[in-house]
C-alpha positions in Angstrom: 142.5 101.0 102.7 139.4 100.3 100.4 140.9 101.4 97.1 144.0 99.2 97.1 141.8 96.2 98.0 139.4 97.0 95.1 142.2 97.5 92.6 143.5 94.0 93.2 140.1 92.5 92.3 140.9 92.5 88.6 138.6 89.5 87.8 135.6 90.8 89.7 132.3 90.6 87.7 129.9 92.0 90.2 130.5 94.8 92.7 128.2 96.2 95.4 129.7 99.3 97.0 128.4 101.4 99.9 130.8 104.2 100.8 130.7 107.3 102.9 133.7 109.6 102.9 135.2 113.0 103.4 137.0 114.4 100.4 138.3 117.7 98.9 135.6 117.5 96.2 132.5 115.5 95.4 133.1 112.0 93.9 131.8 111.7 90.3 132.2 109.1 87.5 135.7 110.4 86.7 136.9 109.5 90.2 135.1 106.1 90.1 136.6 105.2 86.7 140.1 106.3 87.4 140.3 105.0 91.0 138.3 101.7 90.7 136.6 100.7 87.5 139.6 100.9 85.2 141.1 98.0 87.1 138.1 95.8 86.7 137.9 94.8 83.1 135.5 92.0 83.6 133.0 93.9 85.8 129.5 93.8 84.3 127.3 94.7 87.4 128.0 97.7 89.6 125.5 98.6 92.4 126.6 101.6 94.4 125.9 104.3 96.9 128.7 106.9 97.5 128.2 109.8 99.9 130.9 112.5 99.9 131.1 115.3 102.4 133.4 118.1 101.3 134.6 121.5 102.3 133.1 123.9 99.8 135.1 126.3 97.6 133.8 128.0 94.5 134.4 124.9 92.3 132.4 122.7 94.6 129.7 125.2 95.5 128.5 125.8 92.0 128.2 122.1 91.0 124.7 120.9 90.5 122.9 117.6 90.3 123.1 117.8 86.5 126.9 118.4 86.6 127.3 115.1 88.5 124.8 113.1 86.6 126.2 114.2 83.2 129.4 112.5 84.2 127.5 109.3 84.4 125.7 109.5 81.1 127.8 106.8 79.4 128.0 104.5 82.4 127.3 100.9 81.3 126.0 99.7 84.7 122.5 101.1 84.6 120.7 104.2 85.9 121.8 106.5 88.7 120.9 109.7 90.3 122.4 112.1 92.8 121.5 114.6 95.5 123.6 117.6 96.4 123.1 119.7 99.6 125.0 122.7 101.0 124.2 122.5 104.7 126.8 124.8 106.1 128.6 127.8 104.8 131.7 125.8 103.9 130.4 122.3 103.8 128.3 120.2 101.4 127.3 116.6 100.8 126.8 114.7 97.6 125.0 111.3 97.4 125.5 109.3 94.2 123.7 106.0 93.8 122.4 103.5 91.3 118.7 103.0 91.0 116.7 101.2 92.1 118.2 101.8 95.5 119.0 98.5 97.2 120.7 99.4 100.4 119.2 99.5 103.9 120.7 102.7 105.2 120.6 106.3 104.0 122.5 109.0 105.9 122.2 112.8 105.9 119.2 113.4 103.7 117.5 116.8 103.6 114.4 118.4 102.2 115.9 117.9 98.7 115.6 114.2 98.3 114.1 113.0 95.0 110.6 111.6 94.6 111.8 108.0 94.6 110.4 105.2 96.7 113.2 103.6 98.8 111.7 100.1 99.3 114.7 98.7 101.1 115.7 101.5 103.5 115.2 100.7 107.2 117.6 103.2 108.7 117.4 106.9 107.8 119.1 110.0 109.1 117.6 113.3 108.3 119.8 116.4 108.5 119.1 120.0 107.8 119.6 123.6 108.5 116.2 124.6 107.1 112.8 123.8 108.8 111.4 120.4 108.0 107.6 120.7 107.6 104.7 118.3 108.1 104.5 117.7 104.3 108.1 116.7 104.2 107.6 114.1 106.9 104.5 112.9 105.0 106.7 112.3 102.0 109.2 110.5 104.1 106.5 108.1 105.5 105.4 107.4 101.9 108.8 107.1 100.2 110.3 104.9 102.9 107.5 102.4 103.5 109.5 99.9 105.7 111.5 102.5 107.7 112.4 101.1 111.2 114.9 103.6 112.6 114.8 107.3 112.2 117.3 110.0 113.4 116.5 113.7 113.0 119.2 116.3 113.3 117.7 119.7 112.8 117.7 122.5 115.3 115.5 124.8 113.3 111.9 125.5 114.5 109.1 124.2 112.2 106.9 127.2 112.9 107.3 130.6 114.7 103.7 130.2 115.8 104.3 128.8 119.3 100.6 128.2 119.8 101.0 125.2 117.5 103.3 123.6 120.1 100.6 123.8 122.8 97.6 122.8 120.7 96.4 119.3 120.3 94.8 120.1 117.0 96.4 119.2 113.7 96.6 122.3 111.5 97.3 120.1 108.5 94.9 117.9 106.5 96.8 114.6 107.0 98.3 112.3 109.7 101.7 110.8 108.9 101.8 107.0 109.4 105.0 105.2 110.2 103.8 101.6 110.5 107.2 100.0 111.0 109.1 102.6 112.9 110.5 101.1 116.1 113.3 103.6 117.0 113.1 107.4 116.9 116.1 109.6 117.8 115.3 113.3 118.5 118.4 114.2 120.6 119.6 116.6 118.0 116.2 117.9 117.0 114.3 121.0 117.9 111.4 120.6 120.3 109.0 121.1 117.4 109.9 117.7 116.0 109.0 116.1 119.3 105.6 117.5 118.9 105.5 116.5 115.3 106.1 112.8 116.1 104.4 112.3 119.5 101.2 114.2 119.0 98.6 111.6 117.9 96.7 114.1 115.7 99.8 114.5 113.6 101.6 111.1 113.7 100.7 107.4 114.1 103.6 105.3 115.4 102.0 101.9 116.4 105.3 100.1 116.8 107.6 102.7 118.5 109.6 100.9 121.2 112.7 103.1 121.5 112.7 106.9 122.0 115.8 109.1 122.3 115.0 112.6 123.4 116.0 115.4 125.8 114.1 115.1 129.1 113.3 118.8 129.1 111.7 118.6 125.6 109.7 115.5 126.5 108.4 117.0 129.7 107.5 120.2 127.9 105.7 118.4 125.0 103.8 116.0 127.3 103.0 118.8 129.7 104.9 117.0 132.5 103.5 113.6 131.5 99.9 114.5 131.7 99.0 115.3 128.1 96.5 112.8 126.7 97.2 113.6 123.0 100.7 112.3 123.2 100.0 109.1 125.2 99.2 106.8 122.4 102.6 107.2 120.6 104.4 106.7 123.9 102.4 103.7 125.1 104.7 100.9 123.6 108.1 102.6 124.3 110.3 100.1 126.2 113.5 102.1 126.0 113.5 105.8 126.9 117.0 107.3 126.4 117.8 110.8 127.6 120.9 113.0 127.0 122.1 112.1 130.5 121.2 109.9 133.4 117.8 110.9 134.8 116.0 109.6 137.9 112.5 109.4 136.6 109.4 110.0 138.8 106.4 107.6 138.9 104.7 110.0 136.5 107.1 109.0 133.8 106.5 105.3 134.4 102.8 105.7 134.4 103.0 107.7 131.1 105.2 105.0 129.6 103.5 101.8 130.8 105.8 99.6 128.7 109.1 100.7 130.4 
């Protein structure tokens, strides 16, 4: 439905395009030119983010960031970059976007995102099949300075040292600070990431008001709602969303005084 509409805009001078799609292969400049740009002879400004998820065969699997970026070398609309991830045996995702990035959402980013500051992104979904470490979340906090809503989808443990899950100490040299984060979704995340974000010795979330998490994980990490080291990041939560309807005890309401 989108392509026929764009092709009729023959007099368009400026186009801002945010597109996420499933295709048989990753979208590159050849696709853009043949499917859209060739119809827009007066176009002089093109700001875009195109995310393509594809089933991987040999031709797709061996494509690199350079392969995609080289297709854009002669583009007249400014700089661009791309990220390619293979997150399942037969699935991959390619993000192609103009820089500086101007959109507010970024979906399915993994450990491989480039060292670029995304000054406009307020909604971010992190997705991975490899562990996301503390240093990675430090980078996220620094590279997404106005992030408001964060979703983490990763079932891999951060560390096989299970004593880290129980300890209030921070084994790292830094505390990640998410000054603007108001919503955190951990429903598709390993328990380790609940520790990572709720433990005050690892994270500082002064504005967190919405938390989505499995009840079992929350009870485990907060030691049945008695753990002092996780109280501060829970203190302003007004919406606590579990995977199913739960009748909460008074201990939960005392632990989350803003509910």
